[in-house]
N, C-alpha and C positions, 0 to 999 in steps of 0.2 A: 087964449095962448091954448094948448091942446097938453095935458100932460098924459103920458104913456104910464099903462098899469101893465103889472108883471106878465099879464095874457097879451098884451099887445108888443109888449117886448120879446117872448118866446122866442117867434120864428129871426130875428136879430141874433139874438143870444146863440140859437144855434148853428148860426151859418158861422159866427165867430167861433165857435166851439169845434166844427168842423175841419174849418182850415188849420186847428191846433194839433188834432190827436186823430190816428189812425180808426179808431172805434168811438163813435157819439151813437149815443141809443134814445131817442126821442120815445116819449110814452105811444105808450098799446104797441110796444114792440117785447116780442120774447125775450130778448137780451136785458132791457128795461124790467120788464117785471121777473127774470130772474134774480138781476141784481138788487131789486127793490122788496125781494121777500128775507127781511133780516129776521137772524134767530137770536134769541136770549140765551143765557147760560142753561137756563133749565125749559124756558117753552117759546116757540115762536112769537116773535112781536108784530106788530102792527105794521102792516106793509108803506114803505116812502112813498112821497109822491115829490119828487124834486122835477125840475125843468127839465134835466138829461141826466143821463148817465153816462156819462167818460170816460174810457178805460187809456191809460197810461202806460206807454209801451219803454220809455226813455226821459230821462230826466228832463229833457230839453222839452217835451211832448208838454210836462207836467208844469214847467216854465210857460209858457205859451198859454196854456189853460186859464191859469191864475190872472198872468197879465188880464187876459180875455176877458175874466169874470168881474174883474177890478175894471174894467173900462165901463161893462155895462151896468156894474153896481148890483151882482148879483153876488150874493153868497157861496162860499165853500165847504163843503162835508166832505169826508174820507170813510173808504171802508178797505182795509186788508183782506186778511184771511179769518177764516173764523167765526164767532160770535160777534155781535156788536149792537148797538142800542144808539137810537136817535130821537128826535122828533119826527113829524111827519116829512119837514123838508121842504115844505111847500116855497115855489119858490126861487129855491137854490139849485145847486149844479152839484150833484152827486160823482166824487173821483175817485175810481176804483184804482188801486194800485197793487194790485193781484201778480200784475205780471211783472214786476219788478222781480226777478225771481231767480238771482245769480245770488249763487254762494258759493265761498273761496274759500278752502281751508290752507294757511301755513304751518305747518307744523314747529319749522323753525322757530319761529316767535310764538307759538301756540296761541293762535288766533283766530278769527272768522268774519271776512264779512259778508255781511248777511245783507240783501233786499227784503225789501218791505213786503213782499210777497211771499216770502219763503216762510213754509209751515216749522214750526220747530221739529216735527221728526226728521224732515229732510236733513238738518243741522245736525242733528245726533247721529243719523246716516253717515253724511258726510264727514264729521269729527271722528267717527268710527272707525275708519278705515285708517288712519294716523292713531289708533289707540287713546283718542283724546275724547271729551265728553264735555258739552255746555252746560253753564247749571241754567238751565232751560227756566223758562219763567211761566209754560202752562201747558195744558194739552197738546196732544202733538198735530192738529189738525189747527192749530192757533199761531199768528204770528208774532211781529215782534213787538208788540205793544206794548207786553208786559214790562219788560224792560227799561220802559221808560215810568214807570211809576214807583211809588217806594213800596208797592208789596215785594215779600219774600221769593216766590215762587215754592215750588212742590218739593224741590230738594234742596232747601235752604240749610238742613240741619248735616245736610252730608260737604253738601258744594257751596254752602254760603250763599248770602243773598243775591237774588239775580241781579239786579240794577248796579252792585257794584262790582259787575264786570263787565262793564260798556269803556270800554276805551274813547271812542269817536263815535259822533251821529253826522251823517249827510243828510241834510234837509236843503228844501226851497222855501224860503221866508214866505210871510203874505203876501210882502212886493215884489216878491218873484225874484228874489238873489239865491243863487245856490250857495250853501254855505258849508264848512267842514267843522263841529263843533267839539271840543275837547276840554281836558281840565288846563289846556295851554294855550289853544288857539280858540277867540269865541268863548271864555271860561263863562262870561255871564250866562248867554243863549244855552252854553252847554246844563249850566246849573237848571236855567228853568224847565229844559227838556228834562232834565234827570230826576227830577222832582216831581214833574207831572205837571208842573204851574203855567192854568190857561195854553193856547193852542199858540204855539210861535209860530209854526211852520206845519209843514207836507216833512215828515222822514221820508225820508229813500231807501238808506240804509243804514246799519249800525256794524261798528266792529267792536268783538267782545274778548275776553280772554278764555280760551280752554283751558282746561285740567286733565292730568293722566287720568285717563279711565282706571274704576278700579277693579278690580278682580273680579272674576265672572264665576258666581259659583251657580249650586240648584236657585232657582228660581226665589224660595222662601227667605236662604239662606243670602240671598246676593239682595233681596230687600230690608233684608237684617245689617248686613256689613256698609249700606247706605244709609242707614240710621230712618229708612224712611218709615 
């Protein structure tokens, strides 16, 4: 009997992934190298070396990628927007969610539906058009991950702890099932996501509460008014 090694299995994995998503980047391609140059909070991290980098543009693509990876016994890691860190990901597939970049603000309910690839600077801009503001969880170039950890966020003193603003989370579980989790719907899953406990799935969007925009004064005065 012959046992396939990860290197032997890579062509099969790449073929399977190519049927799932529009953009699959194998090693030694410019897009692969670009996505694998990760950034830490303060300094560059060592390059990643996954089997392939997959860009997902729609939820159904993500579902197909997870099913394909599971069928081939390949681990999956994800990266959205901004800094990140992981091991070298040898033998794994890196899924990039930066193209899930829709943002919709509902001024009536004072909520925003934010895709996994939307940096917070864009959420602030979209909300400001309605004189609303989110409780941002990080720098303007970083995406929604901060809402799914217990961290307070830089505007906590003025706008409250960022994770408490989450109304619901849309995700694809490791089994490839699409779920919407909230305090009323799949509450156990919502708590696991909200508390940052383990990797229960790939988040595709969050719904967050927005607040009325504070008065805009001079730069220094506004900072003091916000309590920052």
